[in-house]
C-alpha positions as CSV (number, residue, x, y, z in Angstrom):
1,M,-196.9,-66.8,-102.7
2,I,-199.7,-68.9,-102.1
3,A,-197.4,-70.6,-99.8
4,A,-196.3,-67.7,-98.0
5,A,-199.7,-66.4,-98.6
6,G,-200.8,-69.8,-96.1
7,N,-198.1,-69.5,-94.3
8,F,-199.4,-66.6,-92.8
9,G,-202.8,-67.9,-92.0
10,L,-201.0,-69.9,-88.7
11,S,-197.7,-66.9,-88.3
12,W,-200.9,-64.4,-87.7
13,I,-202.2,-67.2,-85.1
14,L,-199.1,-68.5,-83.7
15,E,-198.0,-64.5,-82.6
16,V,-201.6,-64.0,-81.9
17,A,-200.5,-67.2,-79.4
18,G,-197.5,-65.1,-77.9
19,L,-198.9,-61.9,-77.7
20,V,-201.8,-63.4,-75.2
21,V,-199.3,-65.0,-73.3
22,V,-196.6,-62.3,-72.8
23,V,-199.5,-59.7,-72.2
24,G,-200.8,-63.0,-69.5
25,L,-197.2,-63.2,-68.3
26,I,-198.0,-59.9,-67.5
27,W,-200.5,-59.3,-66.3
28,R,-199.8,-62.6,-63.5
29,Y,-196.7,-61.2,-62.7
30,I,-194.7,-58.0,-63.3
31,A,-198.6,-55.8,-63.4
32,P,-199.3,-56.9,-59.2
33,L,-195.8,-56.0,-59.0
34,L,-195.8,-53.2,-61.4
35,N,-198.8,-51.7,-59.2
36,K,-197.1,-52.1,-55.7
37,L,-194.7,-50.3,-56.5
38,M,-196.2,-47.7,-57.9
39,V,-199.3,-48.2,-54.8
40,S,-195.9,-48.1,-52.0
41,K,-194.6,-44.7,-55.0
42,V,-198.4,-42.9,-53.8
43,E,-197.8,-43.8,-50.1
44,S,-194.9,-41.6,-49.9
45,I,-195.2,-38.7,-51.7
46,R,-199.2,-38.8,-49.7
47,A,-196.4,-39.5,-46.5
48,Q,-194.0,-36.5,-47.8
49,L,-197.0,-34.5,-48.5
50,S,-198.3,-34.8,-45.3
51,A,-195.0,-34.5,-43.8
52,G,-194.2,-31.0,-45.8
53,E,-198.4,-29.6,-44.7
54,E,-198.0,-30.7,-41.2
55,A,-194.0,-29.3,-41.5
56,R,-195.4,-25.9,-42.9
57,A,-198.3,-26.0,-40.2
58,E,-195.6,-26.2,-37.6
59,G,-194.0,-23.3,-39.3
60,A,-196.8,-20.9,-39.6
61,R,-197.6,-21.8,-35.8
62,V,-193.8,-20.8,-34.8
63,V,-193.8,-17.0,-37.0
64,A,-196.9,-16.4,-35.2
65,E,-195.7,-17.2,-32.0
66,R,-192.8,-15.1,-32.4
67,Q,-194.2,-11.7,-34.4
68,A,-196.6,-12.2,-31.1
69,E,-193.8,-12.5,-29.3
70,L,-191.8,-9.0,-31.2
71,A,-195.5,-7.4,-30.6
72,A,-194.9,-8.1,-27.1
73,A,-191.4,-6.7,-27.1
74,K,-192.1,-4.2,-28.4
75,V,-194.5,-2.8,-26.2
76,E,-192.3,-4.1,-23.5
77,A,-189.2,-1.6,-25.0
78,Q,-192.1,0.9,-25.7
79,A,-192.7,0.8,-22.0
80,I,-189.4,0.8,-21.3
81,E,-188.3,4.2,-23.1
82,A,-190.8,5.9,-21.6
83,Q,-190.3,4.9,-18.4
84,A,-186.2,6.0,-19.0
85,K,-187.0,9.6,-20.4
86,H,-190.1,9.9,-17.6
87,S,-186.1,9.3,-15.0
88,A,-184.7,10.9,-17.3
89,E,-186.5,14.4,-16.9
90,L,-186.9,13.9,-13.2
91,L,-183.2,13.5,-12.7
92,L,-182.8,16.9,-15.0
93,V,-185.3,18.3,-12.7
94,D,-183.1,17.5,-9.2
95,G,-180.0,18.8,-10.9
96,K,-181.9,21.5,-11.9
97,R,-182.8,21.8,-8.0
98,R,-179.7,21.2,-6.8
99,A,-177.9,23.5,-9.2
100,E,-180.1,26.2,-6.8
101,E,-179.7,25.2,-3.7
102,E,-175.6,24.9,-3.9
103,Y,-176.4,28.6,-5.8
104,Q,-178.2,30.4,-2.8
105,R,-175.5,28.2,-0.6
106,Y,-172.5,29.9,-2.5
107,L,-174.8,33.1,-2.2
108,S,-175.1,32.7,1.5
109,R,-171.5,31.6,2.4
110,I,-170.4,34.7,0.8
111,E,-172.5,37.5,1.5
112,Q,-171.6,36.3,5.8
113,E,-168.2,36.5,4.8
114,I,-168.5,40.0,2.9
115,E,-170.6,40.7,6.1
116,A,-167.9,39.3,7.9
117,A,-165.0,41.0,5.9
118,R,-167.2,44.4,6.6
119,V,-167.6,44.3,10.7
120,R,-164.1,43.1,10.8
121,A,-163.2,46.8,8.7
122,R,-165.0,49.0,10.9
123,H,-163.8,47.7,14.3
124,S,-160.8,48.5,12.8
125,V,-161.9,51.5,11.0
126,M,-163.1,52.3,15.2
127,E,-160.2,51.3,16.7
128,E,-158.0,53.9,15.2
129,L,-160.7,56.3,15.3
130,G,-160.6,56.6,18.9
131,A,-156.6,56.2,18.9
132,V,-157.4,59.2,16.2
133,V,-160.1,60.6,19.5
134,V,-157.5,59.9,22.5
135,V,-155.3,61.3,21.0
136,A,-156.7,64.0,20.2
137,T,-158.0,64.5,23.6
138,E,-154.5,64.4,25.0
139,A,-153.3,67.9,22.6
140,V,-156.2,68.7,24.1
141,V,-155.3,68.9,27.6
142,R,-152.3,69.6,26.9
143,A,-153.3,72.3,25.1
144,E,-153.4,75.3,26.1
145,M,-157.1,75.9,26.9
146,T,-159.0,78.8,25.7
147,D,-162.0,79.2,24.0
148,P,-161.3,79.7,20.2
149,I,-158.7,77.0,20.4
150,R,-160.0,74.2,23.0
151,H,-163.6,74.8,20.2
152,R,-161.5,74.1,16.9
153,L,-159.6,71.1,19.0
154,I,-163.6,69.8,18.9
155,G,-164.1,70.8,15.7
156,E,-161.6,68.9,14.3
157,A,-161.5,65.7,16.5
158,I,-166.1,65.8,15.1
159,S,-164.7,67.0,11.3
160,A,-162.2,63.8,11.1
161,T,-164.7,61.7,12.9
162,E,-167.0,62.1,10.9
163,S,-164.9,61.6,8.2
164,E,-163.4,58.3,8.6
165,T,-166.6,57.1,10.1
166,M,-167.9,58.5,5.9
167,G,-165.1,56.1,4.4
168,A,-165.7,53.3,6.7
169,N,-169.0,53.3,5.6
170,A,-168.9,53.7,2.6
């Protein structure tokens, strides 16, 4: 056991020396490589974060632009709607006015036709009345003219004329 204890000191020194050599090798060759990889990864992460921040800012700018465009489009749509309502009101008023004019024109034309029919009827009645008067006059002339007969025939002609005139005016 003593031999093993003496060996322990040398073994411990060799292990410490090996550890120092390994730490030195790691420090000299592996640490700079790992440091370079870590710096490169940090730069990559920073670049990605910066690109992400720029993309977020660009996205916010685009959203703001689109919102402004949307607001402008809403205002324009409201203006178009108001103009369309105004145009519809004008068209409605114009349509009512033209319908009233058309109604008045038809009414005037019908009144003219009625008046023309009344004039034609009056002329027709007057022609027939004239024929009756002529016949009555011929009857008076042909008949023996005594005063009572003459008065009776004249009264009949006047009555016939008045009754036909009243019938034509009605």
